[in-house]
Steps between C-alpha positions, in 0.01 A plus 500: 500500500628844405608718792589861423704560822701185438558584134600855591747374762649255244558772241646737759742225602596435139551870435721536808693185412581585140573866564734392782678248278538755219629757750747247638647433156530873431658561840745213454623615159538858621701393807702251298604774257593729789702226668682415176580868453626527858713187468669643191632788713650279772819422306524140615387548861286206615129582475328331796141479618375414848140388482256526790218730404267454798409474804602776741640275772674272249680791333612651831616162633700429185690830491828317587483334157584837344815529708601140427458541124689831509781330692522231234474740207644834614512644146155381388203712403244368746123546481207365703166384357221650711130581480412868506342475847831392656744713302607720793628193687787464250515839327754656736732205553860612438604163353236509226550681171134495410169318507246356261128542564334165437151498352414141592654151531433436131714795400765389751529161327548669162770733634686222683498286186594787267876446536569866570650434845838339563390362836161474670442436870134404509353463850143432388386143548321315223136511388384840636322597177336813369122453494490591130833401340568142390865491610570280802799643691750224571810540715722204405739559791216490754351197325831314526520581872132405548414845638144604429219705653376207706833427671730804484483566875609140561833594339559810712403864533404713199852616423643150546250334265482773237878546474528125439229529233708772335802270474691661786619351828244509779532855637422593860610864506325788672278689252521878488280768347621812323279798578579835336524827692178625338308225679668576833403865456141408414461299821675767707241755385227286655642569849425149619562425868833348596519146638167407345382141472414419138247227424402329177184295531388376159684317223402425142421142607236463771641177658801704617288745700422536872147571621394869472350497851839394636675785321255750644537350846880506473518865397264608780713306750827652373364854513366444852827361633787657306589858399570400139271604217377233260509540120314265267637456148367301206229540241183490710464572873405222738516691828195715569599736777465871566804586710757780446785252543367265232596604145346336197727530194336220301477580130700822544859384449712372215695177546819684593316742728354199679849351532633826643222524760577141605874570504451779755263302725577388852328170422325338204212258559361317201410189312701327226487763225708754312525750789646226723781462245541879511546477877765232458680698231473825695647372826176547696412285799205282412226271619389285208199267507516193278251220455451192290507598133384224267729206592760725661485475878834585659640722226738799501451777240797712605876498460755704690434621851133396516599145412764511773239624748675832549265786585188298424241281668341258255176346618359186344238275655608199298222338303264796539432793267613845606137587576515261797802672658417553872477867594702429813797380294522831319443694820782312672732562204429874521580500872833328433587753230382816681544393865221475755210734423463820698173683497528828308 
């Protein structure tokens, strides 16, 4: 039986699909020509690509790969494949000569297979496809090592597994972030309180999150017992509280502005998400709540000092999702980090 809404949805999908595919081919050939032109100016310098175009936490965690590749190829022209949303995470790195904005995984496959690069360090695992393109991204190095999206945390933290997938030794270095002075100045103009506690409550994947009522309860308890202000960062606010010492910056900051606010914090409290990696990279004390994620139970996302347990309390009620994390566990971790509460 004919259904107009269903037919309309089908044709909209087809339109989006074929316009995307056409746009991908156009984008690929334009970038390929630009890369060929750039390579011709390098006078024999190795032309190298590091490929990890998303997600926020993955890119931050894998920053040491840039330094390792630069160490191996000090004279190379080194670029990073990245999606537009995450460009600022690599744009200011002193060991990169440039970046390439990736349209989608289908375009990435074409560029990797184009032969324009002398070496490619691809950290993406296999089979994360574009919803429209036909290309199936395959990482032969990861395939040979049997690293895939269902088991990568069984091999080690993000940096460990993804550096192996790129054909490098398993790296465990401390990630760092490079934040320009313009961002520091932007945050300074906000006149945020010193020694604030920064919280991040909601990730892009709901199973990583803690209960909203617990976040609200935690912030009220902190404000009642400590002199520190509390700042919430992220896309959408979870804490609903009208208090002069609670500052909601959700949706108001760029990625690097968020990183700079976290860098200056007395303490970061959050779930397993990009801002937690910012705290690790920025040298901020942290309380991080983990929980069972798919088949990963006792897993470690972080390298460097957070992996070593320096300046961080990592909470994980093994076998339970983060949503089940007891409030008292987080409260006790705050007490250990800030000392016994004193009524303000």
